[in-house]
C-alpha positions in Angstrom: -11.5 -1.4 -72.8 -9.2 -1.8 -70.1 -8.2 -5.3 -69.4 -9.9 -7.7 -66.5 -8.4 -7.6 -63.6 -8.7 -11.1 -61.1 -10.2 -10.2 -57.8 -8.3 -10.1 -54.7 -6.9 -13.7 -53.6 -9.0 -14.5 -49.5 -6.7 -14.2 -46.7 -4.7 -17.5 -45.8 -4.7 -18.8 -42.8 -1.5 -18.1 -42.5 -1.6 -14.7 -42.7 -4.0 -14.6 -40.2 -2.1 -17.2 -37.7 1.2 -14.6 -38.5 -1.0 -12.0 -36.9 -2.0 -13.9 -33.8 1.6 -14.9 -33.1 2.6 -10.7 -33.1 -0.2 -9.7 -30.5 1.0 -13.0 -28.6 4.3 -11.5 -28.5 3.3 -8.3 -27.4 1.2 -9.4 -25.1 2.6 -12.7 -23.9 6.7 -11.3 -23.4 5.9 -8.7 -20.6 3.5 -11.0 -19.2 5.7 -13.4 -19.0 8.3 -11.2 -17.2 6.2 -10.1 -14.7 7.2 -11.6 -11.2 4.1 -10.6 -9.1 4.2 -7.1 -7.0 7.5 -5.5 -7.7 9.6 -5.2 -4.5 8.8 -2.5 -1.7 11.8 -0.1 -1.1 12.7 -0.3 2.7 11.6 2.0 5.7 13.8 4.9 6.5 14.8 4.8 9.5 16.7 8.0 9.7 14.1 10.5 9.8 12.9 8.4 12.6 15.8 8.3 14.7 16.4 11.9 14.3 13.1 13.1 15.4 13.6 11.0 18.5 17.4 12.2 19.4 15.6 16.1 18.9 12.4 15.2 21.5 10.8 18.0 19.5 7.8 20.1 21.2 6.7 20.9 17.1 6.9 18.9 13.9 6.0 20.7 10.8 5.5 18.0 7.7 4.8 19.0 4.2 6.4 19.5 0.8 8.7 22.3 -0.8 6.5 24.7 0.1 7.8 23.8 3.6 10.9 23.4 2.6 11.4 26.8 1.1 9.5 28.7 3.4 10.8 27.4 7.4 14.4 27.5 8.4 14.3 25.0 11.3 17.3 26.9 13.1 15.3 30.4 12.4 12.4 28.8 13.8 13.6 27.8 16.7 15.5 30.6 18.0 12.3 32.6 16.6 9.6 30.3 19.1 12.4 29.5 22.0 11.6 25.9 21.6 12.2 22.3 20.0 10.7 22.5 16.5 11.5 19.8 13.9 11.0 20.5 10.0 10.4 17.0 7.8 9.8 18.5 4.6 9.7 16.1 1.8 9.7 17.5 -1.7 7.0 16.3 -3.9 4.9 14.6 -1.2 1.5 15.1 -0.5 -1.4 14.0 1.8 -0.1 10.4 1.0 3.3 10.9 2.8 2.1 13.3 5.6 -0.1 10.8 6.7 2.6 7.9 6.8 5.0 10.2 7.8 2.3 11.4 10.8 1.7 7.5 11.8 5.4 5.6 11.2 7.9 9.3 12.6 5.7 11.3 14.7 3.3 9.3 16.4 5.6 6.7 17.5 7.5 9.5 19.6 7.3 8.7 23.3 6.5 11.0 24.3 5.0 12.4 21.2 5.0 16.1 19.9 2.6 18.6 21.6 1.8 20.3 18.2 1.9 19.2 14.9 1.7 22.0 11.7 0.5 20.7 8.5 1.4 23.0 5.4 -0.8 22.1 2.2 -2.2 24.4 -0.7 -5.8 24.8 -1.8 -7.9 21.5 -1.9 -4.8 19.2 -1.4 -5.9 17.7 1.7 -8.8 15.6 0.4 -6.8 14.6 -3.3 -5.8 11.3 -1.7 -3.8 10.3 -4.8 -1.8 12.9 -6.1 1.7 12.7 -6.2 1.3 8.8 -5.7 2.0 7.0 -8.6 5.3 6.8 -10.7 8.7 8.0 -9.5 6.7 9.0 -6.5 6.0 5.5 -5.1 9.5 5.0 -4.2 9.8 7.7 -2.0 6.2 6.9 -0.4 7.6 3.5 0.3 10.0 5.1 2.4 8.0 6.3 5.0 5.6 3.0 4.9 5.9 -0.2 7.3 5.9 -3.5 6.4 1.2 -3.6 6.3 -0.1 0.2 5.7 -3.8 -1.5 5.2 -5.2 2.0 5.8 -3.2 3.4 2.8 -3.8 0.6 0.5 -7.7 1.3 1.0 -7.9 4.6 0.1 -5.6 4.5 -2.9 -6.9 1.5 -4.5 -10.7 3.5 -4.2 -9.3 6.0 -5.3 -7.7 4.3 -8.1 -10.9 2.3 -9.0 -12.7 5.6 -9.1 -10.1 7.6 -11.7 -9.4 5.1 -13.8 -12.0 3.6 -16.7 -12.5 -0.2 -17.1 -10.1 0.0 -20.4 -7.2 1.3 -18.4 -7.3 -1.4 -15.7 -7.6 -4.0 -18.6 -4.6 -2.4 -19.8 -2.5 -2.6 -17.0 -3.5 -6.4 -15.8 -2.5 -7.3 -19.5 0.2 -5.3 -19.6 2.1 -5.3 -16.6 5.5 -3.3 -17.9 3.6 -0.9 -17.5 3.5 -0.5 -14.0 6.9 -2.0 -13.3 8.5 0.2 -15.6 9.7 2.3 -12.3 11.1 -1.1 -10.2 12.9 -1.5 -14.1 14.0 1.3 -14.0 16.0 1.7 -10.3 17.7 -1.7 -11.5 19.1 0.0 -14.2 20.0 2.7 -11.9 21.6 0.7 -9.6 24.2 -1.5 -12.1 25.0 1.8 -13.4 25.6 2.7 -9.7 27.7 -0.7 -9.6 30.3 0.7 -12.3 31.1 3.7 -10.1 30.8 2.7 -6.4 30.1 0.1 -3.8 26.4 -0.5 -2.6 27.3 0.9 0.6 27.4 4.4 -1.2 24.5 4.6 -3.0 22.5 6.3 -0.3 24.8 8.9 -0.2 25.6 9.6 -4.0 21.5 9.7 -3.6 21.8 12.5 -1.3 24.1 14.2 -2.8 23.1 14.5 -6.1 19.1 15.5 -4.7 20.8 18.1 -2.5 22.7 19.3 -5.7 19.3 19.8 -7.4 17.1 21.4 -4.7 15.1 24.1 -5.1 17.0 26.7 -3.2 19.9 26.1 -5.5 18.3 26.6 -8.3 18.5 30.1 -10.3 15.1 31.7 -9.0 15.1 34.2 -12.8 15.0 31.0 -14.8 11.1 31.4 -15.5 10.4 27.8 -14.8 7.0 26.4 -14.1 7.6 23.6 -11.7 3.6 23.2 -11.2 3.0 22.7 -15.3 3.2 19.3 -15.4 0.1 18.5 -12.5 -1.5 21.1 -13.8 -0.4 23.8 -12.1 -3.1 25.3 -9.8 -5.7 23.7 -11.3 -4.2 20.5 -10.7 -4.6 21.1 -6.6 -8.4 23.5 -7.2 -10.7 21.3 -9.4 -13.9 23.2 -9.5 -16.0 20.5 -9.4 -14.0 18.5 -5.9 -16.5 18.7 -3.3 -15.3 18.4 0.3 -18.6 16.2 1.8 -17.8 14.1 -1.3 -14.5 13.4 -0.9 -13.3 13.5 2.8 -14.8 10.5 3.6 -11.9 8.7 1.0 -9.2 11.0 2.0 -6.2 10.8 4.4 -7.8 13.5 6.3 -9.7 11.9 8.9 -6.7 9.5 9.9 -4.4 12.2 10.7 -6.8 13.9 13.0 -7.6 10.2 14.6 -3.8 9.8 15.0 -3.7 13.3 16.3 -6.5 12.8 18.9 -5.0 9.2 19.6 -1.7 10.5 20.8 -3.2 13.7 21.8 -1.6 15.8 19.9 -2.7 20.0 18.7 -3.0 19.4 15.0 -2.6 22.4 12.9 -3.4 22.5 8.9 -1.8 25.6 7.4 -3.1 26.9 4.1 0.0 28.5 2.7 -0.4 31.1 0.3 0.3 31.0 -3.8 2.6 33.8 -5.3 0.1 36.6 -5.8 -0.3 37.5 -9.2 2.4 41.0 -10.3 -1.3 43.5 -10.9 -2.3 42.1 -7.4 -1.7 40.4 -3.9 -4.0 37.9 -3.9 -4.1 34.9 -5.7 -7.2 34.3 -7.6 -9.7 31.9 -6.9 -12.1 29.2 -8.1 -15.4 30.1 -7.3 -16.4 27.2 -5.0 -12.7 27.0 -3.1 -14.4 29.6 0.0 -17.2 27.1 -0.2 -14.5 24.3 0.2 -12.7 25.9 2.5 -15.2 27.0 4.9 -16.6 22.9 4.8 -12.9 22.1 5.7 -12.5 24.4 8.6 -15.7 23.5 10.0 -14.6 19.6 9.8 -11.5 20.4 11.1 -12.3 22.5 14.0 -15.2 20.2 14.9 -12.7 17.1 15.0 -10.5 19.4 17.9 -7.8 20.8 15.2 -6.9 24.1 13.7 -7.0 25.8 10.4 -4.5 28.6 9.8 -5.2 29.7 6.3 -2.4 32.7 4.7 -3.8 33.2 1.4 -5.3 36.7 2.7 -2.3 37.5 4.8 -1.4 41.2 2.5 1.7 41.0 5.0 2.5 38.0 2.1 3.7 40.2 -0.7 5.3 38.8 -3.9 8.4 39.9 -2.8 9.0 37.0 -0.6 8.5 34.7 -3.7 10.9 32.9 -5.9 10.1 30.3 -8.3 6.2 29.1 -8.5 4.9 29.0 -5.1 8.1 28.5 -3.3 10.0 31.5 -1.2 13.3 32.5 -2.6 16.4 31.4 -0.5 17.2 34.8 0.4 13.7 35.3 2.1 13.5 32.2 4.0 14.7 33.9 7.0 12.2 36.9 6.9 9.4 34.3 6.2 10.2 32.3 9.1 10.0 34.8 11.3 6.9 36.3 10.0 5.1 32.6 9.9 6.1 32.6 13.9 5.0 36.2 14.9 1.3 35.3 13.3 1.1 31.6 14.1 2.8 31.0 16.9 0.5 32.9 19.1 -2.8 31.0 18.2 -1.0 27.8 19.4 -1.5 26.5 22.8 0.8 27.5 25.2 2.9 24.5 26.4 3.0 23.0 29.4 5.1 24.8 32.5 8.3 23.2 32.9 8.4 20.8 36.2 10.5 22.3 39.5 
């Protein structure tokens, strides 16, 4: 017979105290390090001053879809007018609202026309590109108080986050402060090689080096993959009627009415598949786009949809949905030939 073995000894109170101490250390130290809300990045005055100096008749807003499509000088030549391009790569409707409110609508006089470049259901996805590293860019367009912006994103976050996620963020604040700590580390690194007065120049030069137009177009990179590609901007279950009231779209329209600006929403064409000249759409997309058109036009604005334009061929494109640098001039001229005649005429100059 095998020798009898003693039953395991009951856990000692000290063991449980040690476990409790470890848990308190893991959760307590980050909470102790938390010093309230992370400091907000200052409002960037430079695009505001540029727009004031330009006294533009029209302004284009958008993300990298705009940046890689429209050459500002070519547009001015083709239109014969004063047009400004305000492209913020990696932005979405939250930034476009802040641009409209804090850069465009405050001009005196305001531009007569504003054109917003977008893809798919982007106009009613208010939280798209607002978290993580995007926050710093967003804050550069924010004034001291942005109650509309805060309310829309808080509503969107409450809808998207589960109760467990909200509890985790509350108990572990370092998780949502990681961007602020990353900026501190970056600043310490810059201190080793430059003065604080040179920070902005170094960041601007770095951003220019890695602009999309400088990347190889045959690299095969998929810039949209991390955000779910087309699925990320065209979710089948995303219904216009249910989403529009919680989006920035009504506020964009209200700003345009208040300042008597003609607002145009320009839906860009995604890169066509190699076997066809029209990008595939979800079965719910046509109904969504029809609802968007009715809503926009009822509010006095305009919707231009490029997605079925046979003249915008695959040859225009580089990486993903971006237009290749060599094709920007041709695309800009084509854009104006298509869109320019659809815009309300500018008033004749006073004699």
